[in-house]
N, C-alpha and C positions, 0 to 999 in steps of 0.2 A: 545375835549374841552367842558367844562361844562358851560352852559348858564343858568343863574338863574333870570335875571331881564332885564328890558328895557335898562339900561345902558350897560350891557354886549352886547346887540344886537347892539346898536348905536356904541359902540367902535369897534366891529367886522367889521361893515360896514365902519367906518372911516378908519380902517387899510387896507381896500381892495382898492388898487389903481384903478382898473378897475371900481368898483362900484362908487367910487368918481368921476371918469371921466364922467360916465353916468349921475350921479346926477348933475354935473356942466353943462353938455350939456343941460339938461332939464331946469335948472334954467335960462339959457340964453334966453329962450323964454319969460320970464317975464309973465307967465300965472297967472291968478287970482286963488288963493287957489289951488295950484298944489301939486301933490304927484306922486311918482312912487310907484306902489303897487303890490300886489299879489305875483306872482312867483318870482319876483326880490328879494324880502325879504325872502319869505318862502323857496325858494331853497337854499339860502345861509345858512340859519339856519340849514336846514336838511342836507346839505352837510357837514357842520361843525360837527354836532352831529353824523354823520356816519363816521367821520374821512376821508372823501374823500380829496385827494390831488388835484384833477382836478375838476374844476367847472362843474356841470351838465348843459348842454346846455339849453338855454331858447328858447321857441317858439316865445316869444315876450317880449318886455319891455313895460309894461302898464303905460303910463303917463296919469293921469287924472287931470282934473281941473274943476272949477265951474264958469260959466259965463252966467247968465241969459240974458244978453243983446244981445248975438249972439249965437244961438243954431244951426246954419247951419253946417251940417256935412262936407261941403266942407272946412270950416275953419280948422277943425281937420286934414284933409288931407294936408292942407298947413303947419300946424305945424309939421306933420310927415315928410314932405319934407325938412323943415328947419332943423330938427334933423338929417336927412340922410345926409345933407350937412356937418354937424358937425362931425358925426360919421357914415359913410356910411355902415359899416358892422353890425350894430345893427338893429334887426327887431322891429322898433318902432311901437307902437300903441297908438294913442292919442284919448281920449274920454272926451267930456264935460259932466259932471255928471248932468248938468241942463237939459239934454234931455234924459238921460239913463233910468229914471223911466218909460218913455213912452215905450221903447223897452222891459223893464222887466214887464210892466203892473202893476206897483206899484204906490203908491202915490208919489208926487213930493218930491225930496230930497231938503234939505235946505242948503247943503254944499258938498264939495267933501268928507269930512269925513263921512257925512250921507250916501253918495253913497257907501263908503267903508264898512260901517256898514251893508249895505244891500247885500253884496256879499254872495254867498251860504255857504261857509265854514268859520269857525272861523279862521283857519290857513291861509286863503287867505285874510281875512278882515284886512289887514295891509298896511301901507304906510310909506314911508320915503321921506324926502326932506331936503334941506339945508336952514338954516336961513341966515340972512344977512352977517354973517362972516363965512359961510360955515361949521357950526356945523351941524351934522346930527340930525334930529328930527324924532321921530317915533310916529305914531299914531296906536293904536290897540284898536278899539272900543269894542272888545270882550275880551280884555286882551291877554296875551301871554302864559298863562298856557297850553292850548292845543298845541300850537306851540312847546314849549320847552319840553313838555312831549310826543311829537310825536303822538298826538291823533287827528284824523280827525273827525269832527262832524259838523252838520249844525248850522248856525247862528239861532237866535231865530225866525226870519221871515220865514226861510225855514223849521223850525221845526213846526211852528204854522199852516201851510197850507198844506193839503194833496197834492194839485197840485204842490206846490213848493218843497215839500218833494220828489215827484217823479223826478223833475228836478235835485235835489240834488243827489239822488241815481244814476241816469243816468250819471251825471257828474263824480261821484266817480268811477264808473265802466269804463267809457271812459278814464279818466285820468290815471287810473291804477298806481298811485304813488308808491304803495308798490313794484312794480317790480324794481323801481329805488332805493327806500329807504326802505329796507326790515324790518326795526325796527318799521315802522309805524303801528299804531292801528287804525282801521277804524270802525266807528259806523254808521250804515245805518238808524236806527230808522224805 
């Protein structure tokens, strides 16, 4: 299947019953500024572009949100537990982006999308959620060109810093995405 724009991606996700169930489960938490991001979106696109009939298993489903009023990590674990009650077989991971800048030693984020924009790779810096009437919304702060052209490269923040560039390189080697999706092209800088 050829994917050329954001509408193609949201349509693809909207037609995936399992992905819609996952999105609906996350929506039930009523989190502030929430998204499901990273591999949840990226893997679907890459599986589709590789013509895979079976979904590549995900290590986790990353649900993020932004709430400066409560940055206690225990609350994130409560949300994960709530999601496990809804869909117990899903490896949920919930993170408040209002505290993640500290872990990543970066300036404070202003929103969940700002957090997504600071992910290491452009192809990971993606998120989807449902609007009030369950339409899929996509955010891609660095665009979708790298994603749909199967190119892995660092986001601007990880490109601008030699320390972060090393983190990016180590991640790419560890993830070894090309062993699962052989059409990928990787740029290490």
